[in-house]
C-alpha positions, 0 to 999 in steps of 0.5 A: 571569165577566161576565154575558155568559159566562153567555149562551154556549150550549154543545151541552148547553144547546142540546139542553136548550132544543130538548127544552123547546121541543118539549115545550111547542110554543108555535107551536101557542098562537100568537096572531094576528087570528082575527075579520075585524075583527081581521084588518082592524085588523091589516092597517091597522097594516101599511099605517100602518107602510108609510106612515110608512116611506114618509114617512121615505124621502121626507124622506131623499131631500129631505135627501140632495138638499139635501146634494148641492146644498150640496156642489156649491155649496161645491165650485164656490166659490159658497158666499159668494154664498149667505151674503150 
C-alpha cells in the first residue's frame, strides 16, 4: 500500500477527527493582531501583497501586449524587417 492510501479518510476517521476538533476547539485559540500597532502592521502586509500583485499584473499586461505585437508582425510577414 502506498503512503497516499493512508491519507484516505473513511467515515469513521472523519467522525473521529470531527470529535477531536470539537474537543480542542482551536478556533477559540486563534491568533491575530490584538494591539493597534499589530493591526496596522497586519494591514500593511495586505497592502504590500496587493502592491506586489498589482506590479506583477502590470508586467504581465506589458508582456502580453508585446507578444500580441510580435504575433502580428510574424503574421503579416514583416518579421525580416525587424531582424536587419
